[in-house]
VMD Tcl script that draws the C-alpha trace (Angstrom):
set ca {
  {99.73 96.03 129.29}
  {96.81 98.41 129.77}
  {94.39 99.39 127.03}
  {94.83 102.97 125.76}
  {92.05 105.39 126.61}
  {89.88 107.00 123.95}
  {91.61 110.33 124.66}
  {95.03 108.70 124.12}
  {93.87 107.17 120.82}
  {92.39 110.51 119.65}
  {95.60 112.37 120.55}
  {97.73 109.83 118.68}
  {95.53 110.06 115.55}
  {95.81 113.86 115.67}
  {99.61 113.55 115.54}
  {99.78 111.04 112.67}
  {96.77 112.27 110.66}
  {97.72 113.36 107.14}
  {101.00 111.45 107.19}
  {102.04 108.87 104.60}
  {104.42 105.92 104.35}
  {106.36 105.23 101.15}
  {107.11 101.57 100.36}
  {109.75 100.73 97.76}
  {110.88 97.62 95.91}
  {113.98 98.35 93.83}
  {114.84 95.69 91.28}
  {117.65 95.52 88.77}
  {115.83 97.73 86.24}
  {112.86 99.18 88.13}
  {111.58 100.99 91.20}
  {108.15 99.84 92.30}
  {106.40 102.04 94.85}
  {103.26 102.58 96.87}
  {102.26 105.37 99.22}
  {99.93 104.53 102.10}
  {98.06 106.89 104.38}
  {98.51 106.32 108.09}
  {94.95 106.98 109.26}
  {94.58 103.30 110.27}
  {97.30 103.63 112.90}
  {96.44 102.89 116.49}
  {98.19 103.75 119.72}
  {100.12 100.48 119.45}
  {102.19 102.32 116.81}
  {102.33 99.12 114.74}
  {101.63 99.31 111.02}
  {100.24 96.29 109.25}
  {99.84 96.25 105.47}
  {96.22 95.08 105.63}
  {95.28 98.15 107.70}
  {96.71 100.75 105.32}
  {95.07 102.43 102.34}
  {97.15 102.89 99.16}
  {97.04 106.50 97.94}
  {99.36 106.04 94.93}
  {101.02 102.97 93.44}
  {103.16 102.35 90.39}
  {106.62 101.85 89.08}
  {109.48 103.36 87.15}
  {110.66 100.62 84.81}
  {113.02 100.24 81.86}
  {116.17 101.47 83.60}
  {118.69 102.42 82.29}
  {117.77 102.91 78.62}
  {113.97 103.16 78.31}
  {112.68 104.54 81.61}
  {108.88 104.79 81.94}
  {106.66 106.01 84.73}
  {103.51 104.03 85.53}
  {101.58 106.11 88.12}
  {98.13 105.30 89.57}
  {96.73 107.61 92.25}
  {93.61 106.34 94.02}
  {90.50 107.70 92.31}
  {92.44 109.39 89.49}
  {93.32 108.40 85.92}
  {96.22 106.03 85.35}
  {99.28 107.77 83.86}
  {102.02 106.17 81.75}
  {104.82 108.23 80.27}
  {108.40 107.89 79.05}
  {111.03 109.52 81.25}
  {113.78 111.36 79.39}
  {117.04 111.69 81.30}
  {116.29 109.10 84.01}
  {119.05 106.50 83.67}
  {119.54 104.95 87.09}
  {117.90 104.26 90.43}
  {119.14 107.54 91.95}
  {117.49 109.52 89.15}
  {114.32 107.45 89.40}
  {114.06 108.00 93.16}
  {114.75 111.74 92.82}
  {111.98 112.08 90.23}
  {109.60 109.94 92.31}
  {110.15 112.02 95.46}
  {109.63 115.23 93.48}
  {106.33 113.94 92.06}
  {105.15 112.65 95.44}
  {105.88 115.97 97.17}
  {103.84 117.80 94.53}
  {100.82 115.45 94.73}
  {98.06 116.70 97.07}
  {96.96 113.18 98.07}
  {100.28 112.15 99.57}
  {100.55 114.19 102.75}
  {103.84 114.43 104.62}
  {106.03 111.31 104.44}
  {106.72 109.96 107.92}
  {108.39 106.69 106.98}
  {109.90 104.62 104.20}
  {109.96 100.85 103.89}
  {111.94 98.77 101.41}
  {111.53 95.16 100.39}
  {114.77 93.38 101.21}
  {115.38 90.16 99.30}
  {118.26 89.00 101.49}
  {118.41 90.33 105.02}
  {121.46 88.36 106.16}
  {121.57 87.05 109.72}
  {119.45 89.91 111.07}
  {116.34 89.27 108.96}
  {116.04 85.59 108.13}
  {112.22 85.49 107.86}
  {109.51 87.80 106.46}
  {108.71 90.77 108.64}
  {104.95 91.15 109.13}
  {104.90 94.77 110.28}
  {106.99 97.85 110.69}
  {107.19 100.39 113.48}
  {106.76 104.13 113.29}
  {109.68 105.87 114.96}
}
mol new
graphics top color blue
foreach p $ca { graphics top sphere $p radius 0.5 }
foreach p [lrange $ca 0 end-1] q [lrange $ca 1 end] { graphics top cylinder $p $q radius 0.2 }
display resetview
């Protein structure tokens, strides 16, 4: 395999610059999340968690009866607040996506990853990276 040229690397960064990846971990009563910027991408198109920078992290916990948002954008104050009317994972995800779209530090989402506890026969070991499609 040949090494990409500097021009190829610059062109690829121009395409993915300002894009973000949302990572989710949905539990029985919570939705944990983190949004990572993609500026560390290379022309290999492989994402590795240690090469990404978290822009926002947090969770929506207390589902279904006492939902709370715990929201920590990088470089901004930590926010905790009760969520009235959020009773399930669908409502939590809808609210999360609405908040993320309104936040200036997120950029355009280009991918979503989800922690899978049991991947069946297809995923029988931890996956170290994900691919951008």
